[in-house]
C-alpha positions as a Python dict, from the first residue, in 0.01 Angstrom:
ca = {
    (1, 'P'): (0, 0, 0),
    (2, 'E'): (234, 29, -301),
    (3, 'L'): (501, -149, -98),
    (4, 'A'): (246, -418, -12),
    (5, 'R'): (194, -475, -384),
    (6, 'G'): (566, -543, -429),
    (7, 'Y'): (573, -797, -146),
    (8, 'F'): (258, -956, -284),
    (9, 'H'): (403, -1001, -633),
    (10, 'R'): (733, -1135, -501),
    (11, 'G'): (545, -1371, -270),
    (12, 'R'): (328, -1490, -557),
    (13, 'A'): (637, -1552, -770),
    (14, 'N'): (797, -1747, -484),
    (15, 'L'): (501, -1984, -479),
    (16, 'Y'): (653, -2154, -781),
    (17, 'K'): (989, -2218, -617),
    (18, 'P'): (1082, -2529, -415),
    (19, 'S'): (1082, -2341, -84),
    (20, 'L'): (751, -2182, 8),
    (21, 'E'): (881, -2017, 324),
    (22, 'D'): (992, -1712, 120),
    (23, 'A'): (649, -1687, -41),
    (24, 'I'): (474, -1708, 295),
    (25, 'A'): (713, -1449, 443),
    (26, 'D'): (658, -1203, 156),
    (27, 'L'): (282, -1250, 159),
    (28, 'S'): (282, -1203, 538),
    (29, 'K'): (477, -878, 494),
    (30, 'A'): (225, -760, 233),
    (31, 'I'): (-56, -837, 480),
    (32, 'E'): (130, -658, 760),
    (33, 'I'): (153, -346, 541),
    (34, 'D'): (-199, -378, 400),
    (35, 'P'): (-422, -603, 613),
    (36, 'M'): (-706, -566, 360),
    (37, 'H'): (-502, -716, 72),
    (38, 'F'): (-746, -986, -36),
    (39, 'H'): (-514, -1164, -279),
    (40, 'A'): (-226, -1176, -31),
    (41, 'H'): (-452, -1364, 210),
    (42, 'T'): (-570, -1608, -57),
    (43, 'F'): (-223, -1677, -196),
    (44, 'R'): (-78, -1719, 152),
    (45, 'G'): (-363, -1958, 230),
    (46, 'A'): (-275, -2158, -81),
    (47, 'A'): (92, -2165, 19),
    (48, 'R'): (3, -2280, 369),
    (49, 'V'): (-207, -2565, 229),
    (50, 'T'): (96, -2677, 30),
    (51, 'V'): (304, -2702, 349),
    (52, 'Y'): (15, -2875, 534),
    (53, 'D'): (-52, -2582, 770),
    (54, 'F'): (-427, -2626, 734),
    (55, 'E'): (-546, -2426, 1035),
    (56, 'A'): (-343, -2124, 924),
    (57, 'A'): (-474, -2168, 569),
    (58, 'I'): (-832, -2175, 698),
    (59, 'A'): (-758, -1854, 890),
    (60, 'D'): (-623, -1690, 573),
    (61, 'F'): (-925, -1789, 364),
    (62, 'S'): (-1157, -1681, 648),
    (63, 'R'): (-991, -1339, 652),
    (64, 'A'): (-1018, -1319, 273),
    (65, 'I'): (-1391, -1392, 308),
    (66, 'E'): (-1423, -1113, 565),
    (67, 'I'): (-1259, -875, 318),
    (68, 'R'): (-1454, -992, 14),
    (69, 'H'): (-1755, -1189, 134),
    (70, 'E'): (-1875, -1258, -221),
    (71, 'S'): (-1564, -1456, -319),
    (72, 'A'): (-1678, -1799, -433),
    (73, 'D'): (-1314, -1906, -466),
    (74, 'A'): (-1229, -1825, -104),
    (75, 'Y'): (-1529, -2025, 18),
    (76, 'F'): (-1437, -2309, -219),
    (77, 'N'): (-1074, -2320, -100),
    (78, 'R'): (-1174, -2315, 266),
    (79, 'G'): (-1437, -2580, 196),
    (80, 'C'): (-1180, -2804, 25),
    (81, 'I'): (-949, -2782, 326),
    (82, 'R'): (-1236, -2870, 556),
    (83, 'F'): (-1325, -3153, 318),
    (84, 'Y'): (-969, -3283, 342),
    (85, 'L'): (-984, -3257, 722),
    (86, 'Q'): (-1318, -3443, 713),
    (87, 'D'): (-1498, -3154, 880),
    (88, 'W'): (-1802, -3246, 673),
    (89, 'N'): (-2057, -2998, 811),
    (90, 'Q'): (-1829, -2694, 780),
    (91, 'A'): (-1713, -2813, 437),
    (92, 'A'): (-2077, -2844, 327),
    (93, 'M'): (-2155, -2488, 438),
    (94, 'D'): (-1853, -2341, 256),
    (95, 'L'): (-1906, -2543, -61),
    (96, 'A'): (-2277, -2458, -71),
    (97, 'K'): (-2192, -2090, -34),
    (98, 'S'): (-1936, -2118, -315),
    (99, 'R'): (-2194, -2292, -535),
    (100, 'D'): (-2450, -2022, -464),
    (101, 'L'): (-2206, -1740, -539),
    (102, 'D'): (-2066, -1891, -859),
    (103, 'T'): (-2337, -2054, -1065),
    (104, 'C'): (-2128, -2121, -1377),
    (105, 'D'): (-2119, -2475, -1515),
    (106, 'E'): (-1746, -2506, -1439),
    (107, 'N'): (-1781, -2454, -1062),
    (108, 'P'): (-1646, -2771, -896),
    (109, 'S'): (-1820, -2694, -564),
    (110, 'C'): (-2114, -2917, -654),
    (111, 'I'): (-1894, -3222, -704),
    (112, 'Y'): (-1725, -3170, -366),
    (113, 'L'): (-2060, -3096, -205),
    (114, 'W'): (-2195, -3421, -350),
    (115, 'M'): (-1900, -3609, -197),
    (116, 'V'): (-1952, -3437, 141),
    (117, 'R'): (-2319, -3530, 142),
    (118, 'M'): (-2225, -3889, 54),
    (119, 'C'): (-1976, -3894, 343),
    (120, 'L'): (-2248, -3764, 574),
    (121, 'G'): (-2469, -4051, 457),
    (122, 'D'): (-2728, -3821, 301),
    (123, 'H'): (-2752, -3995, -35),
    (124, 'A'): (-3079, -3827, -135),
    (125, 'A'): (-2930, -3480, -86),
    (126, 'A'): (-2615, -3591, -268),
    (127, 'D'): (-2815, -3711, -568),
    (128, 'L'): (-3021, -3393, -568),
    (129, 'E'): (-2698, -3190, -567),
    (130, 'L'): (-2570, -3374, -873),
    (131, 'K'): (-2895, -3362, -1061),
    (132, 'S'): (-2929, -2988, -1010),
    (133, 'H'): (-2569, -2931, -1118),
    (134, 'F'): (-2583, -3148, -1429),
    (135, 'K'): (-2942, -3072, -1531),
    (136, 'G'): (-2829, -2843, -1814),
    (137, 'Y'): (-2585, -3091, -1962),
    (138, 'P'): (-2693, -3307, -2253),
    (139, 'H'): (-2701, -3671, -2156),
    (140, 'D'): (-2611, -3794, -2503),
    (141, 'V'): (-2235, -3761, -2540),
    (142, 'Q'): (-2279, -3767, -2918),
    (143, 'D'): (-2461, -3432, -2895),
    (144, 'S'): (-2131, -3257, -2962),
    (145, 'E'): (-2287, -2956, -3131),
    (146, 'R'): (-2311, -2792, -2786),
    (147, 'L'): (-1981, -2923, -2656),
    (148, 'L'): (-1634, -2786, -2681),
    (149, 'T'): (-1383, -3035, -2815),
    (150, 'G'): (-1226, -3240, -2537),
    (151, 'R'): (-1499, -3170, -2280),
    (152, 'N'): (-1701, -3490, -2329),
    (153, 'H'): (-1545, -3627, -2009),
    (154, 'I'): (-1766, -3389, -1809),
    (155, 'F'): (-2077, -3535, -1966),
    (156, 'R'): (-1955, -3892, -1929),
    (157, 'M'): (-1879, -3823, -1564),
    (158, 'S'): (-2220, -3664, -1505),
    (159, 'N'): (-2392, -3962, -1667),
    (160, 'F'): (-2187, -4203, -1456),
    (161, 'L'): (-2261, -4016, -1134),
    (162, 'L'): (-2630, -4004, -1216),
    (163, 'G'): (-2632, -4379, -1287),
    (164, 'D'): (-2682, -4348, -1663),
    (165, 'L'): (-2338, -4477, -1768),
    (166, 'P'): (-2175, -4803, -1657),
    (167, 'S'): (-1837, -4769, -1485),
    (168, 'E'): (-1671, -4984, -1754),
    (169, 'E'): (-1776, -4736, -2020),
    (170, 'L'): (-1648, -4442, -1815),
    (171, 'I'): (-1314, -4611, -1754),
    (172, 'G'): (-1283, -4720, -2115),
    (173, 'S'): (-1343, -4373, -2253),
    (174, 'V'): (-1042, -4221, -2424),
    (175, 'E'): (-1155, -3878, -2303),
    (176, 'V'): (-1139, -3962, -1933),
    (177, 'T'): (-900, -3723, -1765),
    (178, 'H'): (-690, -3768, -1453),
    (179, 'A'): (-936, -3554, -1255),
    (180, 'V'): (-1228, -3770, -1360),
    (181, 'M'): (-1039, -4080, -1252),
    (182, 'Q'): (-974, -3922, -912),
    (183, 'I'): (-1342, -3842, -871),
    (184, 'F'): (-1430, -4195, -984),
    (185, 'Q'): (-1192, -4339, -722),
    (186, 'I'): (-1341, -4114, -453),
    (187, 'Y'): (-1690, -4218, -561),
    (188, 'C'): (-1600, -4585, -533),
    (189, 'T'): (-1450, -4525, -187),
    (190, 'V'): (-1743, -4315, -65),
    (191, 'G'): (-1991, -4557, -218),
    (192, 'M'): (-1844, -4834, -2),
    (193, 'M'): (-1881, -4638, 324),
}
């Protein structure tokens, strides 16, 4: 197992290099030595997503879930791959499990789950998903006493998604981040389906 740790760390370091084959090889070696190495499975899954080997990535995240079945991140990552592959029902199950395991306000599972439900045509369930996720957020963006500086985009996005903020106001906001714009674009696309 100590040797597995070395391969794991080298594989993780190789994730940040142009060629991911070395990272995948090192992480595979770590898994060969220690098949229960949770992080080696998750990092190899992430590397495989980057090289578009989605089925292998799903297998890695599935194995990570077998090892640590309470890992919200592993369910989230597998759900995102299934979302990308438009396997809506499986994505919904994984994302719901991630949401249930990690109930913090920062968990993005609810946003993806909302999009999945929209893609499935279940708009009522999608709206319920959003409302339950954003119920604790203040709806007045000026209520900055409770907000961390620079996080108003979350509240603007929640208000937009719940129909309380016009799209022009969301787009015109100086605090709109790239991620919010991506979600807005996905919403517009899904809303047209």
